[in-house]
N, C-alpha and C positions, 0 to 999 in steps of 0.2 A: 504493500498499500504505500501511496506516496504521490507527488506532483513528478511528472515527466514531461521533457520536451525533446523535439528532433532537431539536430543540428546538421546541416548539410553544407558541404563546401567543395568547391572545384577551383579551376584556375582563373576564374572570373570572380571569385569573392564567396560569400556565404550567406546563409539564410538561416534563421532559427525560428521555430513554432511558436506559438502560444503554449502555455503550461496545460497539460491534462491531470487531472485527479483520478488515480486508480485507487479504489475502494474495494477491498476483500469483505465480502458479506459472510455472515454466519459464523464468523471467527473460526473457520476451518482450513487450516493450512497443512493438514496430515496428508501425505501421499495415498494413504488407504481409503480417503474419501472419495467415493463415487457420486455421480449426479443422482438425484432422487429417482426411484424406480417409477416405470410408468403405471398407470392405472389399469387394472384388468391382469395384472402379473400373476401367474398361477405357479411358476418354478424359478429360482434364481440360485444357482450352484456357483459361489464365488472362488472356491479353491483357496480359500483363507487357510491353509493348513488343515483343512476338514473337508467332509462331502454334505455338510449340512445344506438344507434348502432355506435360505434367508427370506424366501417369500410365504412360506407354509411348512408343513410337516413331511414334505416328501423328500426325505433325506435319502442319500445315496449310500451304497455300500461298495467296498473294493471286492473285486472279483479277480480270480487267478492270481492273487498277489497282493501286494501293499501298493498303495499309489504314492508317488513323490510328488514334491512341489518345488516351483522354480519361481523366480520374480516375474511378475505379470504386467500387464499394460497398467493396472493399478494394484497395489498390493502384492499377493502371490498369485499363481495360477497351478492348475492341474499340470502334471508334466509325465508324458507318456514315452516309454522306450521299450526296446526288445525285452527286457525283463522285468517289467513293471505291470501290474493289472490294469483294470479299468473301472470306471464307476458304472454301476447299475442301479436304476432308480425303479423300485417295484411298482407295479400298476396301481392305479389310484383314481377315482373319480374325476378329481380336479385335472389330472393329467391327460384324460381321454379328450383331448382338445378337438378331436376330429368329429365330435359329436356337436360341437358348436357352430357358430356362423363362419369361423375361420381361425387361422392362427398366425403366430409369427415365432419363427425361432432365430436366435441371435447369439453370436459369440465373438470374442476376441481369440484370435488364434495366432500362433507364430510357428510355422513349419519348418522342420530341420531337412526336409525332401520335398523337393519342388517337382519331382517327376512321377512319383508312384501316387496311386489312389489311397486316401486315409479318411475314414468316417469322423463325422463331427457329431451329429445327432443320429440315432436310429431307434426306431421302435420293433422290438419283434412282433410279428403277426399276433401271437399271444404266447402263453407262458410255457407251452406243451412241445413248441416246434422251434427249428431255427429259421424259418421262414421269417421275411423282414415285412414290416410296416412302412410308414413313412421313413424315408432316410435322406440326409443333406450331408454331401460329402465334397472334399477335395478329390477331382477326379482327372482321369486321362481319356475319359470317354470321347471328347471333342478336341484332344491334344492335352500334353501336360499343363497343369496349372489352372484348369477350368474349375468351376463350381457347378455341381452336379445335383438334382435332388429327383427323387422319385417318389411322388405323393401316391401311396399305394392304396385303394380305396378298400372298402369292407368286404367286395366280391374278390380280392387279391387280384385286380387288375392295375396294372403298371401305368403311372402317368408322368411322363419325363419332361424334365425342363434343365437345360445348360447353358452356360456363359461360353463365350469365346474362351481360347486357350491363353496361356500365358499372363493371366490376371493375379495369380497369386504370388507373392514375394515372401523373402525370408524374414521379414521385420513383423511386428504387430500389426494386424489389420482386424476390421470389423466386418464380419459377414452376416446376413440376414436371409431369411426365406420366408415369403408370405403367401398365404393362400386365402381367397375369399370365396365362400360357397354359393353366394348370391349370384355372381356373374361368372365364376368358374376360372378367376385370372390368378395366376401363381407368377411371383416375381422374385427375382434374386438381385441382392445388393452387395458391394462391396464399398466399405468406407463411405456409406450413404449414397452411392451412386448406383442407379439401375444398370444392371448388367445383363439382364435377360427376363423376358416376360413372355408369358404363353397362356392363351385360353385353353387351359384342359378340361373344361366342362364343370358341371355342377355335380357332386356325388359326396359321399361321406368317407374321408380318409380314416384309415385305419390306424389308431393309436391305444389298444388295448393292452398289449403285453408291455413287458419290461422296457423301459427307456435307458437306451446305452449311451454313455457320454464317451465319445472316441473309441468306439470298437464295434465289430460285427462278430458275432459270438463264434460262427463257424469258419471264420478265417484263421490260418496258422500263424500270421504274424500280427505283431502289435503295431499301432499307429506311432508315428514319431514326430509330435509337436506339443507345444504348450498350449492349453486351453484354458 
């Protein structure tokens, strides 16, 4: 907080701006402080050295080993590698977002590998099979470094949407997938920029099974990125 001004100079002279006052609101200067969560949030897994749901009671559990943590975009983040487990969130009515009018999935990610496919979100179709429901991945389906989603419906029919390749970088970036049931439009965003949109039709997405963060259960290799 304080008063600041700009001072610009070149071979012809200089110019100085008027003062501008910067005020820090809320008394918050801690790097662990996020912006307030949006309304309607049903799950928020911060990765602050735990798998707790900051928006409700849908806490995750570590599966196939322990979860490690690394510096995140804010605070800490889940870290996945070949030797660690992944986060599984048990089924719950509040996480069955396919029954509603639409949904948004979003995450901050920092991939270590820009060539291979890696899951971000994935629902199992149900808890008794390895078949998958909605999933949102870093993919190579359209070339390395694209974002891909398959919004699987309740009849196990696939509905694909994917971006151009080469969008994903090795630094932290924000990715999001949205679907609106009333008009059937799905959209993918990277750092707030629309990178893909498709009218997939109106249907009920399948979100009935476990929600997996950073994993597909029947893949032999683990993902490699911060989440």
